[in-house]
C-alpha positions as CSV (number, residue, x, y, z in Angstrom):
1,M,0.0,-0.1,0.1
2,G,1.5,3.4,-1.4
3,D,1.7,6.6,1.0
4,V,-0.9,9.3,0.6
5,A,1.5,11.4,-1.1
6,D,2.2,8.8,-3.7
7,E,-1.9,9.1,-4.6
8,P,-2.8,12.0,-7.6
9,L,-4.0,15.2,-6.1
10,E,-7.5,14.4,-7.2
11,A,-7.6,11.7,-4.9
12,R,-6.7,13.6,-1.9
13,I,-9.1,16.3,-2.4
14,P,-12.6,15.7,-2.9
15,L,-14.0,18.1,-5.5
16,R,-17.3,18.7,-6.4
17,V,-18.4,20.9,-9.1
18,E,-21.8,22.0,-9.6
19,L,-23.2,24.0,-12.4
20,R,-26.6,25.5,-12.2
21,R,-28.5,27.4,-14.9
22,I,-29.3,30.6,-13.6
23,E,-32.8,30.8,-14.5
24,R,-35.0,30.8,-17.5
25,N,-36.5,33.8,-18.7
26,G,-40.4,33.8,-18.3
27,W,-44.0,35.4,-19.2
28,T,-46.1,36.0,-16.8
29,G,-49.9,36.8,-16.7
30,A,-51.7,38.0,-13.7
31,R,-55.1,39.2,-13.0
32,G,-56.4,40.9,-9.6
33,G,-57.6,44.2,-8.2
34,A,-57.0,47.5,-8.5
35,V,-57.4,49.6,-4.8
36,R,-58.2,53.1,-4.9
37,H,-56.3,55.1,-2.4
38,A,-58.2,58.0,-0.5
39,S,-56.3,60.9,-2.3
40,Y,-57.2,59.5,-5.5
41,S,-59.4,61.4,-7.5
42,P,-62.3,61.5,-8.6
43,A,-63.3,60.7,-5.0
44,S,-66.1,59.1,-6.6
45,A,-64.3,56.6,-8.1
46,S,-64.2,53.0,-6.5
47,S,-61.7,50.1,-6.6
48,G,-61.9,47.5,-9.7
49,A,-60.0,45.1,-11.4
50,A,-56.4,44.8,-12.5
51,A,-54.4,42.6,-15.1
52,T,-50.4,42.7,-16.2
53,I,-48.4,40.7,-18.7
54,D,-44.5,40.9,-18.3
55,F,-41.3,39.3,-19.3
56,E,-38.9,38.4,-16.9
57,L,-35.0,38.4,-17.8
58,P,-33.0,36.8,-15.2
59,L,-29.4,38.5,-14.5
60,T,-28.2,36.5,-11.7
61,R,-30.2,33.5,-9.8
62,S,-31.6,36.4,-7.3
63,L,-31.6,39.6,-9.4
64,S,-33.9,40.2,-12.5
65,V,-35.0,42.5,-14.8
66,E,-39.2,42.9,-15.7
67,A,-40.7,44.8,-18.4
68,M,-44.2,44.9,-17.5
69,A,-47.5,46.4,-19.2
70,G,-50.5,46.4,-17.1
71,V,-54.0,48.3,-16.8
72,G,-56.2,48.9,-13.3
73,R,-59.6,49.8,-14.0
74,F,-61.6,52.4,-11.5
75,N,-65.4,51.8,-11.2
76,G,-67.3,55.2,-11.9
77,K,-70.5,56.0,-9.9
78,S,-72.7,58.9,-9.6
79,G,-72.1,60.0,-13.2
80,I,-68.3,59.6,-13.3
81,P,-67.1,57.4,-16.2
82,D,-64.9,54.4,-15.2
83,V,-61.2,55.1,-15.4
84,D,-58.7,52.9,-17.0
85,I,-54.9,53.4,-15.9
86,F,-52.2,52.0,-18.2
87,T,-48.7,51.4,-17.3
88,Y,-45.6,50.3,-18.8
89,V,-42.7,49.9,-16.6
90,V,-39.4,48.4,-16.4
91,D,-38.6,46.9,-12.7
92,A,-35.7,45.1,-10.8
93,K,-36.5,42.5,-9.0
94,L,-34.8,40.9,-5.8
95,Y,-35.5,37.4,-4.9
96,L,-34.6,37.1,-1.2
97,V,-33.9,33.2,-0.7
98,D,-33.5,30.8,-3.2
99,G,-35.4,27.5,-3.4
100,D,-39.1,26.7,-4.9
101,W,-40.7,29.3,-2.8
102,R,-39.1,32.8,-3.3
103,P,-40.2,35.9,-2.1
104,F,-38.9,38.8,-4.0
105,V,-39.1,42.9,-3.8
106,M,-39.2,45.1,-6.5
107,G,-39.3,48.5,-8.0
108,G,-39.1,50.4,-10.9
109,G,-40.7,53.2,-13.3
110,G,-42.1,54.2,-16.7
111,V,-44.7,55.7,-18.4
112,S,-48.5,55.6,-17.9
113,S,-51.5,56.6,-19.4
114,S,-55.2,57.1,-18.6
115,N,-58.6,56.9,-20.3
116,P,-59.9,59.8,-19.9
117,G,-57.0,61.7,-19.2
118,M,-53.5,62.0,-20.2
119,A,-50.2,60.3,-20.3
120,G,-47.5,61.0,-17.6
121,G,-44.7,59.0,-15.8
122,E,-45.0,56.4,-13.4
123,W,-43.1,54.7,-10.5
124,N,-43.5,51.7,-7.9
125,V,-42.3,49.2,-5.5
126,G,-43.9,45.8,-4.4
127,A,-43.4,42.2,-2.8
128,G,-44.7,39.3,-3.5
129,L,-43.7,35.3,-3.3
130,R,-43.1,33.0,-6.2
131,Y,-43.5,29.3,-5.8
132,D,-41.5,27.4,-8.8
133,A,-43.7,24.3,-9.3
134,S,-41.6,22.9,-12.2
135,A,-38.5,24.3,-14.6
136,R,-41.1,25.5,-16.6
137,F,-43.9,26.6,-14.7
138,A,-44.6,29.0,-11.6
139,F,-47.1,30.9,-9.7
140,E,-46.7,34.4,-8.5
141,A,-48.8,36.5,-6.0
142,G,-48.0,40.0,-5.1
143,Y,-48.6,43.7,-4.2
144,Q,-47.7,46.7,-5.7
145,F,-48.0,50.6,-4.7
146,H,-48.1,52.6,-8.1
147,E,-47.9,56.5,-8.2
148,T,-48.5,57.9,-11.8
149,Y,-48.0,61.5,-12.4
150,Q,-50.6,62.9,-14.9
151,G,-51.4,66.8,-15.5
152,G,-48.3,67.0,-12.6
153,K,-50.4,65.7,-10.2
154,G,-49.7,62.3,-8.6
155,V,-52.4,59.6,-8.6
156,P,-51.3,56.9,-6.1
157,F,-53.1,53.3,-6.2
158,S,-52.4,49.7,-5.3
159,T,-52.8,46.5,-7.2
160,L,-53.2,42.7,-5.7
161,Q,-52.4,40.1,-7.9
162,V,-52.0,36.4,-8.6
163,G,-50.4,35.1,-11.8
164,V,-49.1,32.2,-13.8
165,L,-45.2,32.4,-14.9
166,L,-44.3,30.1,-17.9
167,K,-40.6,29.8,-18.4
168,F,-38.6,29.0,-21.2
């Protein structure tokens, strides 16, 4: 039997290399509700539905860039028409832990328009939870606070949504 020094280096030092794909690109479709804040005008509009579609591009295992288009509807009443706010934003999304259950925070900005109304800027922040059901399929639930600027006035509202992520 030989001396340990006579063994090749690979036999003396256990070496394990694990290669992991960073993440897959994905499309998400989500539905939920748009929540009116007290300072939202017109005061006679009530909360309504919200929907988004987005494309997520992973940069690392924990950081992605997300391009999102969405609409929040506020139901009119007392002769006031319904108001739709359309948002087009780019967000940074930071996943806080790795695994099947992935809490995240996000934020970014872009442009918005409303019907009736005009176009302006927008910023948003949010948080949520993603569950990776498989390598190609995930569920996501999240909250976002938005503030759109139309005609020089900030219009705050929130969205709560649940969606499905298809990864490729």
